[in-house]
N, C-alpha and C positions, 0 to 999 in steps of 0.2 A: 672579230670586233674588239676594241681597245678597251681596258678597263675604266669605267666611268671615274672620273676625278672628284672626289669629295670635297666638301666646303660649300660655301654660300655664293650665289652669284650677286656679288657686290662689285661695284666699279666706281673708281674715283681715284685720288691721289691723297697718300699721307706723307707729310715731310717730317724726317726724321733729323734730329741732330745726332749725328754719328759721333761716338766716341772713339778716342784712340783704342787702338789694340783689338778691333773687330773689322773682320772683312765686309765689304759691301754686300756679298751674297748671304752673310750671316745675318745681316739686319734685313735683307729681304725675307729671308726663312721666318725670322722673328715676327715680321709684320703680317706674313701671311697664316701663322700659327694663332696671332693675338686677333687678326679680323676673321678667322675661321673662312679665308677667302680661297677661291678655286684656284685663281691664278694671279700670279704677282711678279713685277719687274723692275727695274730700276732704271733711272736714266744718267748715267754718267757715273763710272767706278770712280771712288777714292780709295787711295792705299789704305792698307792698315792702318797705320799710325796717324792718318790724316783724320781731321773731324771737321764737323759741318754739315751742311745741306746735302742730304740723299732723299731725293723725292722718289717714293715708292708708288709705282702703278698698279692698281688692282682691277681684275677682272677687263671690262671694254676698253679701259683706260691704258692697257698696255700698248693699243693699236697708237697711241699718241706719243710714246715715248721719243720717237725720232725727232718729234719738233722740239722736245725739252733738250734731247742730247745735242740737237743743232743750235740751242739758243746761247746766247753770250752767258757767261758765267764769271763770277769775280771772287778772288781768292785774296787772304792776307796770310802772308808767310815771313817767317823769319831765317835769314841767311848766315850760317856761321861762316866768317871769314877765316882765312888762312889754312883751311883745309878742305882737301879734295877726297871722297871716299868713292868705292867702286860701285855704291848703289845711288850716289848722288845725293844721298839723305842720311840721317844719322845713323840708321839701323846698319849701316856699311861698315868695310874696314877702310881706314884712313890711308890712302895712297900716295899721298903727297902733301907738303906742308911749306908755309912760308911766314915770314915773319913780317911781311911788308901789308900795312894797314891804310888803306886808301882814305881819303878826308870826305866830309859829306857830299861837298861841291864834284869830287872826283866821280862818287857812285852816283849824282844827278845827271852829269854829263853822260857817264856809260850807257845810262837807260834808254837813250835817244834812238840809238841803233835797234832795240828790241821792240820799237813801236811800229805798228802798222803790218803789212803783209811780209812776214819772216818766213826763213825755212830754219826748221829745227831738226835737230836728231835726237828722238828717243834716248832715254837711259838704257843702258844694256840690261840691267834688270827691269824689264817692262814686259807688258802683255803682247808685245807686236809681235807677229808671227815670222817666222824665218824658216822656210821650206816647209810648211804645215807644223812648225813647233814654236813654243812661246820663246822668246828672247832668255826670259828669266831662267828658263830650264836649262838652255844651252849655258848660260852664264855660270849657273851654280856646277854645270858638270865641269867648269874649267875651259869651255871652249872659247875663241878668241871671236867675239860677237861683233859683228860689222852691221850699222842700222843706216839705212838711207836716209837722208833730211826730208821733213815732210812739212808741207804751207802750214801757216798758222798765222791767224788774224789776231794781233793785241791792240786792243782799243785803248787801253792805259795802262800804266806802269809806273808808279809814285813812289817815293820813298816818304813812309809815314812815322818813322822813329829809328833811333841810333840809341839802343840802351847802353851800349859800351863799343870799344874799338873793336871788338871781335864779331859784335851781332849788328845786322839791320833787318829792319821790319819793313817790307815793301807790301803793295797792294795792286793786284794785277785784274784787270778785265780783259779775257779774252773769247775766242769762237772754239769752236769743235776740236778736240784732239789736241788740246794743250798739255804740254808736261812742264808743270812747276820747277820740278827738279831740274829738268834741261836749262830754264831760265837761271836758277841759281847756279848751276856749272859753268854756263856758257859766260855768266856776268863776274863772275870770280875769275875765269881765265880771261876776260878783257881788262879786268882791273889788275891783273898780275898777281894776284894772291891766292887763288884757289877760292872755292866756295861750295857748301853743300846746304840741302835745307835742313834746317833744326827742327821747325815746327809748321803745320799748313793748315788751314781752316778754310772751308768755302763758306763764303756768307751769303750767296744768293745765286740760283741757278733759273734761269730765265725769270717766271714770275713767282717763283718760292724763294723767302727769305729765310735765313736761320731764326729769326727771332720767332717764327711760328713753327718751329720745328719741334717735335716731342724727344724727349729722352728715352733711352732705352728703360729706364726705371719706369717712367710715365706709362710708358706702351705695356710693361708688366703690370702694373697696377690695374690698368682699366682693361687688360684682355678679356676678350669673349663678353664685355659689356656693351650697352648702347653709348657709353661715355664716350670710348674710343669712335665709335661710328661718327660723333659731333664733331671730331677734327678732320673728318673726310672732305678734301676738295673734290668739287665737281669734275667729271671727267673733262668738260669744257675747258678747264682752266688750262690743259695742256696744249690747248689750240689758240691760244691769246696772240700767237704772232700770226696767225691766218685771218685774212678777212671773213667775217660771217656773211652768209646769204641765206634769206628766209626762205622757206618753201610752203607750197600748200600740202595738204594731206595726202594727195593724189600724187603730187611728186614724191613726197616722202615715201608712199608706197614703191614706188618705181626705183627709187634709189636704194631702199633698203634689199630690192629684190637683183641689185647689180646692174641695173639700167640705168640710162640716163635720166633724170628728173628734172622738171622744170622749178626754176627759182624765180625770185622777185629781182626787179632790175635794181642795179647798185652801180657804182662807180668802177666795180672790179673790172679789169681788162679781158679782153679774149685770151685764153692761154694761160690766165694765171692759176695758181692752186688757191682752193678758198674752201671752207666747209659748211654745209647746208644745215639748218636747223628747223625745228618744227615747235613752237611753245617753248623756246628758250633750250630745247634739248638737241644734242648733237645726233644728225641723222647718218651724215656720211662724210667725207673729204673726197676731194677729185679736183678735175681740171675744169674751169668754167669756159664754156663755148656757146655763143649766141643765144643766151637765155637759158640754157642748161647745165647742170652739172654733170660731168662723167664721173663716176665715182671710181676711187682707188682703193678707198678704206670704208669699210660699212659697219655702222654701230648697231648691234642687235639687242634691243631691250636693255640697255643700261640701266642700272638703278643705283 
């Protein structure tokens, strides 16, 4: 038998305003310790030097992580014009420079090709796997890393500020798997002046906004107390993009046992993914078929 994991059976979401210089994994570990939780995970990695929304799931809420990972996210970021780096951010070595500086109008026009469905090549220093190994490890070892382009949905990309001729501040809303560093790199190439990310901040992720995020200092101050519990968002917040179907107590019992359960009529169509609730609490996520939900994820006594 495996060793029983220590900690509380607590479920929900805690929104952290991640500081620069801290990995996403370190934030999760901090939250798990502070909440004395058995299980924790996050929805969408931020680079160590990036700041902003990191939504940490606890307990049964970890089963809803994919729905936050797939949700739209928004970033503000500063691009340093005139320099390309090997990491596409300020942490890397400068590998190319240019004296060219585009005008604001040039930048605005260059943003259009980055909207909608685009193909994006991830940075060489990224967590993308190549033959089972992380790209950043191969790049650090001096290997010539070749990454394939990946699809990305970019809903919005706008210029919000131009502090000086060397810097431009942009805001982007995009789907799953987007690399802001690649946007900065490719925009610099399109403008003929090179570019890399100098600062990056995630301002919202799905239903979670940075204004509601706790700092690491606040988490430390409230660690192991009921005061921190008060900031926990319910598990159901992670299901905000899915339709809700109410079920009967009998249906909830069947669903929790992994069987199709009856749900009340709604405008959800046959074959749609939805979640079932009893008294406002999530019971299961699954596929709706002819009055029943066929569960794919079941929530066991979330608290």
